[in-house]
C-alpha positions as CSV (number, residue, x, y, z in Angstrom):
1,M,-10.6,5.2,23.8
2,I,-9.8,3.5,20.5
3,K,-6.8,1.4,20.8
4,N,-6.6,-0.2,17.4
5,H,-4.4,1.3,14.7
6,I,-2.8,0.2,11.5
7,L,0.7,1.7,11.8
8,G,2.6,-1.1,10.2
9,I,2.1,-4.7,9.0
10,D,3.4,-6.0,12.4
11,D,0.4,-4.4,14.1
12,L,-1.8,-6.8,12.1
13,G,0.1,-10.0,12.0
14,K,-1.1,-12.9,9.9
15,S,-4.5,-13.1,11.6
16,G,-5.2,-9.4,11.1
17,I,-4.1,-9.5,7.4
18,E,-6.4,-12.4,6.8
19,D,-9.3,-10.7,8.6
20,I,-9.0,-7.7,6.4
21,L,-8.7,-9.8,3.2
22,A,-11.8,-11.7,4.3
23,L,-13.7,-8.4,4.7
24,S,-12.4,-7.3,1.3
25,D,-14.2,-10.3,-0.3
26,H,-17.5,-8.8,1.0
27,F,-16.7,-5.3,0.0
28,Y,-15.7,-6.5,-3.4
29,E,-19.4,-7.5,-3.9
30,V,-20.5,-4.0,-2.7
31,N,-18.3,-2.4,-5.3
32,T,-20.0,-4.3,-8.1
33,R,-23.4,-2.8,-7.3
34,R,-25.0,0.0,-9.3
35,I,-24.8,2.1,-6.1
36,P,-21.7,0.8,-4.3
37,K,-22.5,2.1,-0.9
38,V,-23.4,0.6,2.6
39,P,-24.2,2.4,5.9
40,A,-21.4,0.5,7.7
41,L,-19.7,3.6,9.1
42,R,-22.6,6.1,9.1
43,G,-21.9,8.7,11.7
44,K,-18.1,8.2,11.7
45,T,-15.7,11.0,10.6
46,I,-12.4,10.2,9.0
47,A,-9.6,12.9,8.6
48,L,-7.3,12.6,5.7
49,L,-4.0,14.2,6.6
50,F,-1.5,14.1,3.7
51,Y,1.7,16.0,4.2
52,E,3.0,14.5,0.9
53,D,1.5,14.6,-2.5
54,S,-0.7,11.6,-3.4
55,T,-3.2,10.6,-5.9
56,R,-4.1,6.9,-5.6
57,T,-3.9,6.6,-1.8
58,R,-5.7,9.8,-0.9
59,L,-8.5,9.3,-3.5
60,S,-9.0,5.7,-2.6
61,F,-9.3,6.5,1.1
62,E,-11.7,9.3,0.3
63,T,-13.8,7.0,-2.0
64,A,-13.7,4.2,0.6
65,S,-15.0,6.6,3.3
66,K,-17.9,7.7,1.1
67,R,-18.8,4.1,0.2
68,L,-19.0,3.3,3.9
69,S,-21.3,6.3,4.4
70,A,-18.6,8.0,6.7
71,D,-17.9,11.7,6.6
72,S,-14.3,12.7,5.5
73,L,-12.3,15.8,6.2
74,N,-9.6,16.5,3.6
75,F,-6.7,18.4,5.3
76,S,-4.9,20.6,2.8
77,I,-1.4,21.5,3.9
78,G,-1.2,24.4,1.5
79,S,-4.1,26.2,3.1
80,S,-3.6,25.2,6.7
81,S,-2.0,26.7,9.7
82,V,1.0,24.5,9.1
83,K,2.1,27.3,6.7
84,K,2.0,29.6,9.8
85,G,4.3,27.4,11.8
86,E,1.7,25.2,13.5
87,S,3.4,22.0,14.9
88,L,2.4,18.5,13.9
89,R,1.2,17.9,17.5
90,D,-1.0,21.0,17.5
91,T,-2.5,20.1,14.2
92,I,-3.4,16.6,15.4
93,E,-4.8,17.9,18.7
94,T,-6.9,20.4,16.8
95,I,-8.3,17.8,14.4
96,S,-9.0,15.4,17.3
97,A,-10.9,18.1,19.2
98,M,-13.3,18.1,16.2
99,G,-14.4,14.6,17.2
100,V,-12.9,12.6,14.3
101,D,-12.9,8.8,14.6
102,A,-9.9,8.0,12.5
103,I,-6.9,9.9,11.1
104,V,-5.3,8.7,7.8
105,V,-1.8,10.2,7.7
106,R,0.9,10.3,5.0
107,H,4.2,12.1,6.0
108,G,7.7,12.3,4.6
109,S,9.3,11.5,7.9
110,S,9.5,7.9,9.1
111,G,7.8,7.2,12.4
112,V,5.2,10.0,12.3
113,P,2.1,7.7,12.6
114,W,3.6,6.2,15.8
115,L,3.8,9.7,17.3
116,L,0.3,10.6,16.3
117,Q,-1.3,7.7,18.1
118,R,0.2,9.1,21.3
119,W,-1.5,12.4,20.7
120,T,-5.1,11.4,19.8
121,D,-7.8,9.0,20.8
122,A,-8.7,8.5,17.1
123,A,-7.6,5.4,15.2
124,V,-4.5,6.1,13.1
125,I,-3.9,4.5,9.7
126,N,-0.4,4.9,8.2
127,A,-0.8,5.9,4.5
128,G,3.0,6.0,4.1
129,D,5.7,7.3,6.4
130,G,9.0,8.3,4.8
131,S,10.9,5.2,3.5
132,H,9.5,3.1,6.3
133,E,6.1,1.5,5.7
134,H,2.9,1.6,3.7
135,P,0.7,-1.1,5.2
136,T,-2.5,-0.6,3.2
137,Q,-0.5,-0.8,-0.1
138,A,0.7,-4.2,1.1
139,L,-2.8,-5.3,2.0
140,L,-4.2,-4.4,-1.4
141,D,-1.2,-6.1,-3.1
142,C,-1.9,-9.3,-1.1
143,Y,-5.6,-9.1,-2.1
144,T,-4.7,-8.6,-5.8
145,I,-2.4,-11.6,-5.8
146,R,-5.0,-13.7,-4.0
147,K,-7.8,-12.8,-6.4
148,N,-5.6,-13.7,-9.4
149,L,-3.4,-16.6,-8.2
150,G,-5.2,-17.9,-5.1
151,E,-3.5,-18.1,-1.7
152,L,0.0,-16.6,-1.4
153,D,1.3,-19.7,0.4
154,G,4.1,-21.2,-1.7
155,K,4.2,-18.3,-4.3
156,R,7.5,-16.9,-5.4
157,I,7.4,-13.1,-5.4
158,T,10.2,-11.0,-6.8
159,I,10.4,-7.3,-5.9
160,V,12.6,-5.3,-8.3
161,G,14.2,-1.9,-8.0
162,D,14.8,0.8,-5.4
163,I,14.4,-1.3,-2.3
164,K,16.5,1.1,-0.2
165,H,14.0,4.0,-0.4
166,S,10.8,2.0,-0.8
167,R,8.2,1.9,2.1
168,V,6.1,-0.3,-0.2
169,A,8.9,-2.9,-0.3
170,R,9.2,-3.0,3.5
171,S,5.5,-3.5,4.1
172,N,5.1,-6.0,1.2
173,V,8.0,-8.2,2.4
174,K,6.4,-8.5,5.8
175,A,2.9,-9.2,4.5
176,F,4.0,-11.7,1.8
177,L,6.2,-13.6,4.2
178,A,3.4,-13.7,6.8
179,L,1.1,-15.3,4.2
180,G,3.6,-18.0,3.3
181,A,5.2,-16.6,0.1
182,S,8.9,-16.5,-0.6
183,V,10.4,-13.2,-1.6
184,T,13.5,-12.3,-3.7
185,L,14.7,-8.7,-3.8
186,V,16.4,-7.6,-7.0
187,G,18.4,-4.4,-7.6
188,P,21.8,-2.9,-7.7
189,K,23.8,-3.2,-4.5
190,T,23.6,0.6,-4.1
191,L,19.8,0.4,-3.9
192,M,19.7,-2.4,-1.3
193,P,19.2,-1.7,2.4
194,F,22.1,-2.7,4.7
195,N,20.1,-5.2,6.8
196,T,18.3,-7.4,4.3
197,E,19.9,-10.5,5.8
198,D,17.4,-9.9,8.7
199,W,14.4,-9.7,6.4
200,G,14.0,-13.4,5.6
201,V,14.4,-12.9,1.9
202,E,16.8,-13.7,-0.9
203,T,18.7,-11.0,-2.8
204,T,20.4,-10.7,-6.1
205,D,21.6,-8.1,-8.6
206,K,20.9,-10.4,-11.6
207,F,17.3,-9.6,-12.7
208,D,17.2,-12.1,-15.6
209,S,18.2,-15.0,-13.4
210,V,14.9,-14.9,-11.5
211,I,12.3,-13.9,-14.0
212,G,11.4,-17.4,-15.2
213,D,10.8,-18.7,-11.6
214,S,8.7,-15.8,-10.4
215,D,4.9,-16.0,-9.9
216,V,4.9,-12.2,-9.4
217,L,7.2,-9.5,-10.7
218,Y,6.7,-6.5,-8.5
219,M,8.3,-3.5,-10.1
220,L,9.2,-0.5,-7.8
221,R,9.3,3.1,-8.9
222,M,12.7,4.8,-8.7
223,Q,12.3,7.1,-5.6
224,L,14.2,10.0,-7.1
225,E,12.7,12.5,-4.7
226,R,14.0,10.6,-1.7
227,Q,17.5,10.1,-3.1
228,Q,20.1,12.5,-1.8
229,K,22.8,11.4,-4.3
230,S,23.1,9.3,-7.4
231,F,22.8,5.6,-6.8
232,V,23.0,4.4,-10.4
233,P,25.2,5.6,-13.3
234,S,22.2,6.8,-15.2
235,L,18.5,6.0,-15.6
236,R,19.2,4.6,-19.0
237,E,21.7,2.1,-17.5
238,Y,19.2,1.3,-14.8
239,A,16.5,0.6,-17.3
240,K,18.8,-1.7,-19.2
241,E,19.7,-3.8,-16.2
242,Y,16.5,-3.7,-14.1
243,G,13.7,-2.4,-16.2
244,L,10.9,-4.8,-17.3
245,S,11.1,-4.8,-21.0
246,D,8.9,-6.6,-23.6
247,R,11.7,-9.1,-24.0
248,R,11.9,-9.8,-20.3
249,A,8.1,-10.1,-20.0
250,Q,8.2,-12.9,-22.6
251,S,10.4,-14.9,-20.2
252,M,7.8,-14.9,-17.5
253,K,5.8,-18.0,-16.4
254,P,2.4,-18.3,-18.2
255,E,0.2,-17.5,-15.2
256,S,2.5,-14.9,-13.5
257,L,1.6,-11.3,-12.7
258,I,3.2,-7.9,-13.3
259,M,2.6,-5.4,-10.5
260,H,3.6,-1.8,-9.8
261,P,2.4,0.5,-6.9
262,G,2.4,3.6,-9.1
263,P,3.0,6.2,-10.3
264,M,5.1,4.7,-13.0
265,N,8.3,6.0,-14.6
266,R,7.6,4.5,-18.0
267,G,10.8,3.7,-19.8
268,V,12.7,3.4,-16.5
269,E,11.5,0.5,-14.3
270,I,8.9,-0.5,-16.8
271,S,8.7,-0.2,-20.6
272,S,6.0,2.2,-22.0
273,N,3.4,-0.5,-22.9
274,I,3.9,-3.0,-20.1
275,K,1.0,-1.6,-18.1
276,E,-1.3,-2.8,-20.8
277,H,0.4,-6.3,-21.0
278,P,-2.0,-9.2,-20.4
279,K,0.0,-10.2,-17.3
280,S,-0.3,-6.7,-15.8
281,V,-2.7,-6.2,-12.9
282,V,-1.8,-2.6,-12.2
283,N,-5.3,-1.3,-12.8
284,N,-6.6,-4.1,-10.6
285,Q,-4.3,-2.9,-7.8
286,V,-5.9,0.6,-8.1
287,A,-9.5,-0.8,-8.0
288,N,-8.6,-3.1,-5.1
289,G,-7.2,-0.2,-3.2
290,V,-10.7,1.2,-2.6
291,I,-12.0,-2.2,-1.5
292,V,-9.1,-3.0,0.9
293,R,-9.2,0.5,2.4
294,M,-12.9,0.1,3.0
295,S,-12.0,-3.1,4.8
296,A,-9.3,-1.4,6.8
297,L,-11.6,1.4,8.0
298,Y,-14.3,-1.0,8.9
299,Y,-11.8,-3.3,10.7
300,L,-11.0,-0.4,13.0
301,L,-14.2,1.5,13.2
302,G,-16.9,-1.0,12.5
303,S,-17.8,-4.1,14.4
304,G,-14.9,-5.9,12.6
305,S,-17.4,-8.8,12.1
306,V,-18.0,-10.3,8.8
307,T,-21.4,-11.6,10.0
308,K,-22.6,-8.1,10.9
309,L,-21.2,-6.8,7.6
310,E,-23.2,-9.3,5.7
311,G,-26.3,-8.0,7.4
312,L,-25.5,-4.4,6.3
313,N,-24.8,-5.7,2.7
314,D,-28.4,-6.9,2.6
315,E,-29.9,-3.5,3.3
């Protein structure tokens, strides 16, 4: 029975995060080849189970599977027996009976990946559960920062926006802190969780006061689809107080980074041309998403050994 899963950042801890980042350095080289493919997971089958719409995460996992020579099963909710009332457990047990080695799951309800690992012998990777966690996004963000700024230890990272509804924020805070960075959360009090005093972070509702001290400005998307009521007077007012404008970008440190998990609400949390700003590494995040998810899959289903991976890379 496979006992390893990536349900949340706490499953990995600092050592697990560093192992996956080390693997990512090797898969980075693979992805620069004319044919970016290795037989590292040949014979493995990975099921992609997305109960929520996704572009970046689903496609990067699918691409990662192919580049590792694994087979992937794309589970479409719209054409599945879920439409006929099939339960989540029955779906998981049906997929597991097909002999899959890993299940990558995204679901709108928090905690679903933890349920799944009780119902299957396959490895489970959390690709986002409700407003709870999104661990592989945190891993690719750590990798992106490390590639651009070096180690995270001592870096000051500011996460701005809808913290309350963001699974990205929760996973990133854990990962950034584990690697030695300090984190400041910025947003209106209505969009802050109640328990941030337990997170080991600083908080403020004054965005301009922290821009000049930040090594990374991580802008979050307004999670309008998760909000059951209005948390800000208007999106225009939100953009004025918490959006990253051209003027605010000019106040950033020379070597600092602009990050965003996507998709963007241009003109809300970020001005229309900030994605193309010299400090922006948003496209790097997307590219690194494939690399890090290759590493996560190999970490669970491969030998987990960098040495053996180097041997495969030479084939």
